C-alpha positions as CSV (number, residue, x, y, z in Angstrom):
1,M,149.5,27.7,61.6
2,K,150.7,29.6,58.5
3,T,150.5,33.4,58.8
4,I,149.9,35.8,56.0
5,H,151.8,39.1,56.1
6,A,150.7,42.2,54.3
7,H,151.5,45.9,55.2
8,G,152.1,44.9,58.8
9,L,149.0,42.6,58.9
10,E,149.6,39.2,60.4
11,M,146.6,37.0,59.7
12,P,146.2,33.2,60.2
13,A,146.0,31.7,56.8
14,L,142.9,29.6,57.8
15,G,139.9,31.3,59.3
16,F,136.4,30.4,60.4
17,G,133.7,31.8,58.2
18,T,130.3,32.6,59.8
19,Y,128.0,33.5,56.8
20,R,124.5,32.1,57.5
21,L,125.3,31.2,61.1
22,R,123.1,33.0,63.5
23,G,122.0,32.9,67.1
24,A,123.1,29.9,69.2
25,E,124.5,28.2,66.1
26,A,126.9,31.1,65.5
27,E,127.8,31.6,69.1
28,E,128.5,27.9,69.7
29,G,130.3,27.6,66.4
30,V,132.8,30.4,67.2
31,R,133.4,29.1,70.7
32,D,134.1,25.6,69.3
33,A,136.2,26.9,66.5
34,L,138.4,28.7,69.0
35,D,138.6,25.5,71.1
36,V,139.8,23.6,67.9
37,G,142.5,26.2,67.3
38,Y,141.1,28.7,64.9
39,R,142.4,32.2,65.6
40,H,140.9,34.0,62.6
41,I,137.1,34.7,62.7
42,D,135.3,36.4,59.8
43,T,131.9,38.1,59.9
44,A,130.1,41.1,58.4
45,Q,127.3,43.5,59.2
46,M,125.1,41.8,56.6
47,Y,125.5,38.4,58.3
48,R,123.5,39.7,61.3
49,N,125.6,37.7,63.7
50,E,128.1,40.2,65.1
51,G,126.3,40.1,68.5
52,D,126.5,36.3,68.6
53,I,130.2,36.4,67.8
54,G,130.8,39.1,70.4
55,R,129.2,36.9,73.0
56,A,131.3,33.9,71.9
57,L,134.6,35.9,72.1
58,A,133.7,37.3,75.5
59,A,133.0,33.8,76.8
60,S,136.0,32.1,75.3
61,P,139.2,31.6,77.4
62,V,141.2,32.7,74.3
63,D,142.4,36.2,74.8
64,R,140.9,38.8,72.4
65,D,144.4,39.9,71.3
66,D,145.1,36.4,70.1
67,V,142.1,36.4,67.7
68,F,142.2,38.0,64.3
69,L,138.8,39.4,63.8
70,T,137.4,40.7,60.5
71,T,134.1,42.4,59.7
72,K,132.7,44.1,56.7
73,V,130.7,47.3,56.1
74,W,127.5,46.9,54.0
75,P,127.1,49.3,51.0
76,D,124.0,50.9,52.6
77,H,126.5,52.4,55.1
78,Y,129.0,53.8,52.7
79,A,128.1,57.5,53.3
80,P,130.8,58.8,55.6
81,D,128.6,59.5,58.7
82,D,126.7,56.2,58.2
83,L,130.0,54.3,57.9
84,L,131.3,55.7,61.1
85,D,128.1,55.0,63.0
86,S,127.8,51.5,61.5
87,V,131.4,50.6,62.6
88,A,130.7,51.9,66.1
89,A,127.6,49.7,66.2
90,S,129.6,46.7,64.9
91,L,132.2,47.2,67.7
92,R,129.5,47.3,70.4
93,K,128.0,44.1,69.1
94,L,131.4,42.4,68.9
95,Q,132.3,43.6,72.4
96,T,135.6,45.0,71.3
97,D,137.2,48.4,70.8
98,H,138.7,47.4,67.4
99,V,138.7,44.8,64.6
100,D,141.9,43.6,63.0
101,L,140.5,44.0,59.5
102,L,137.7,46.1,58.2
103,L,136.5,45.6,54.7
104,L,134.1,47.3,52.3
105,H,131.8,44.4,51.4
106,W,130.9,45.1,47.8
107,P,132.0,47.8,45.3
108,K,128.5,49.4,45.0
109,F,128.7,53.1,45.7
110,D,125.8,55.5,46.0
111,V,128.3,58.0,47.2
112,P,131.7,58.8,45.7
113,M,134.2,56.1,46.5
114,A,136.6,58.9,47.7
115,E,134.2,59.8,50.5
116,T,133.8,56.2,51.6
117,L,137.5,55.6,51.5
118,A,138.1,58.8,53.5
119,A,135.7,57.5,56.2
120,L,137.3,54.1,56.2
121,N,140.7,55.8,56.8
122,D,139.2,57.8,59.6
123,V,138.2,54.5,61.3
124,H,141.7,53.2,60.8
125,E,143.3,56.3,62.2
126,A,141.0,56.2,65.2
127,G,142.3,52.7,66.0
128,Q,139.0,51.0,65.5
129,A,140.4,49.0,62.6
130,K,144.0,47.9,62.7
131,H,143.9,47.2,58.9
132,I,141.5,48.1,56.1
133,G,140.7,46.5,52.8
134,V,138.0,45.6,50.3
135,S,135.9,42.6,49.2
136,N,134.6,41.6,45.8
137,F,136.7,44.3,44.1
138,T,138.1,43.8,40.6
139,T,141.6,44.8,39.8
140,A,140.5,48.1,38.4
141,L,138.5,48.9,41.4
142,M,141.3,47.8,43.7
143,A,143.6,50.2,41.9
144,E,141.1,53.0,42.3
145,A,140.6,52.3,46.0
146,Q,144.4,52.2,46.6
147,D,144.8,55.6,44.9
148,L,142.1,57.0,47.2
149,S,143.3,55.5,50.4
150,T,145.9,57.1,52.7
151,A,146.5,53.9,54.6
152,P,147.5,50.8,52.6
153,L,144.8,48.3,51.7
154,A,145.7,45.0,53.2
155,A,143.2,42.5,51.7
156,N,140.7,41.8,49.0
157,Q,138.2,39.1,50.0
158,V,136.8,37.3,46.9
159,E,135.3,34.0,45.9
160,Y,138.1,31.6,45.2
161,H,138.2,27.8,44.9
162,P,139.5,25.1,42.4
163,F,136.7,25.8,40.0
164,L,137.2,29.6,39.8
165,R,140.5,31.0,38.6
166,Q,141.4,34.4,40.0
167,T,144.8,35.0,38.3
168,P,144.4,38.8,37.7
169,V,143.3,39.5,41.3
170,L,146.1,37.2,42.6
171,E,148.7,39.1,40.6
172,A,147.4,42.4,41.7
173,V,147.3,41.7,45.4
174,R,150.8,40.2,45.3
175,E,152.1,43.2,43.4
176,A,150.5,45.5,46.0
177,D,151.7,43.4,49.0
178,M,148.1,42.6,49.9
179,T,146.5,39.3,50.7
180,L,143.6,37.5,48.9
181,T,141.1,35.9,51.3
182,A,139.1,33.1,49.7
183,Y,135.5,32.9,50.6
184,S,133.3,29.9,49.5
185,P,136.6,28.0,49.3
186,L,134.8,24.7,49.0
187,A,132.6,26.0,46.1
188,Q,129.5,25.5,48.3
189,G,130.2,21.8,48.5
190,A,130.9,21.1,44.8
191,V,134.6,20.1,45.6
192,F,133.3,16.9,47.3
193,E,132.0,15.6,43.9
194,N,135.2,16.0,42.0
195,D,137.2,13.0,41.0
196,T,140.6,14.8,40.8
197,L,140.3,16.2,44.3
198,D,139.1,12.8,45.6
199,R,142.0,11.0,44.0
200,I,144.6,13.4,45.3
201,G,143.0,13.3,48.8
202,A,143.2,9.5,48.8
203,R,147.0,9.7,48.6
204,Y,147.1,11.7,51.9
205,R,144.0,10.2,53.5
206,K,142.3,13.6,53.2
207,S,138.9,14.6,51.9
208,P,138.4,16.7,48.7
209,G,137.6,19.6,51.0
210,Q,140.8,19.3,52.9
211,V,142.7,19.1,49.6
212,S,141.0,22.3,48.3
213,L,141.8,24.2,51.5
214,R,145.4,23.0,51.4
215,W,145.7,24.1,47.7
216,L,144.5,27.6,48.7
217,I,146.6,28.2,51.7
218,Q,149.7,26.7,50.0
219,Q,149.6,29.6,47.5
220,D,151.5,32.7,48.3
221,A,149.4,35.5,49.9
222,V,146.2,33.4,50.0
223,S,144.1,32.7,53.1
224,A,140.7,30.9,53.3
225,I,137.7,31.2,55.5
226,P,135.5,28.0,55.2
227,K,132.2,27.9,57.0
228,A,131.3,24.8,58.9
229,S,128.1,24.2,60.8
230,S,129.1,21.0,62.5
231,P,131.9,20.3,65.0
232,E,133.2,17.5,62.8
233,H,133.5,19.7,59.7
234,R,135.3,22.4,61.8
235,R,137.8,19.9,62.9
236,E,138.2,18.4,59.4
237,N,138.7,21.9,57.8
238,F,141.4,22.7,60.4
239,A,143.4,19.5,59.7
240,V,145.2,20.8,56.7
241,F,148.6,21.6,58.1
242,D,150.1,18.1,58.2
243,F,150.6,17.5,54.5
244,N,151.9,19.4,51.4
245,L,150.7,19.1,47.8
246,T,153.3,18.6,45.1
247,D,153.8,21.1,42.3
248,E,152.1,18.6,39.9
249,E,149.1,18.3,42.2
250,M,148.8,22.0,42.6
251,A,148.8,22.4,38.8
252,A,146.2,19.7,38.4
253,I,143.9,21.4,40.8
254,H,144.5,24.8,39.1
255,D,143.4,23.2,35.8
256,L,139.9,22.4,37.3
257,A,138.8,26.0,36.8
258,R,135.9,26.4,34.4
259,P,134.0,29.3,32.9
260,D,130.9,28.7,35.0
261,G,132.8,28.2,38.2
262,R,131.6,31.3,40.0
263,T,128.8,30.6,42.6
264,V,128.3,34.1,44.1
265,N,127.2,36.8,41.6
266,P,124.4,39.0,42.9
267,R,123.0,41.1,40.1
268,S,122.4,44.2,42.2
269,L,125.9,44.1,43.7
270,A,128.4,42.4,41.5
271,P,130.9,44.4,39.4
272,E,132.0,43.5,35.9
273,W,134.4,40.8,36.9
274,D,137.9,40.5,35.6
275,D,138.6,37.8,33.0
276,P,139.8,35.0,35.3
277,G,143.0,34.5,33.3
278,A,145.1,31.4,32.5
C-alpha cells in the first residue's frame, strides 16, 4: 500500500469512502473493507454514519492504531464552541479519543474563518485530531486558511477524477507539502463509459474504474477514497497496486478532462472554483 506523507501525516493512498452508506450497510461495509485490507476510512458529520463506523471499528480485529480515520466538521458547527462540541460528539460516535485527520467540510463561514481555524487548532492541540485540513477549498481559500492556522494544514479533499482537472489545487498542495484527497474518484460511475479508460484497462486486465484509481494514486501527493456498496466493488477498487500506467497512458487520461466534468457543485456551499488549468 502506497503511503502519502505530509507534515508528519502518513495516510494510505487508497481509502474507503462512506458517503451515503448508513446503518447496517455502513457498518458491514467498513468491517468488510478492513478485512479486504483498507486501512484508511473516510466519513463526515454530514454523512450521519459516524456511529455505524464506530461500531465497525470496535468490532474489527484490526487495531484502531492501524486505521487512518478521517471525519469532517459541517459548516453549521463552525462557531468555536459548536465546533468543539461537535468534534466531541463525533469522537463519541466513532468510539475513539482521536481522529487522524479532521477537515472543515466546505468553505462556508457564518463566523470569521479566523475563529473557526482557532477552534480547529484547539482540537489539534488537545490531541483529538492528529492532523487538520480542509475540504472543497480553492487555492485562495487554502492560502487564507494556512495563514490563519498555527498547525500546518495537511490535506485538501476535493472532487478529482479523469474528467475534472485540478491543476491549480495540485500545484498548491504540493508547494505547501499537503496532500490532495480525491473524492468521487470514479466520477459517480461515468468512468465506466469511457473508451480510453476501457482500452487502457484491457491492456492490464483491469476495469476503467481501476485504471482511474491507479491514475490518481500514481500521482504525487494524491490519495483517493472511492465508495463501494458491494463486497465485489470494494475488492475491485483495492486491486490497483499490481500494475503501473505508462507516462503516455497517464497523459492520455489527463487529457480526458472537460469543462463540464465537475459533478459536485451545491449552490449553497460551493465557492468560486479555480480555473482547472491545463
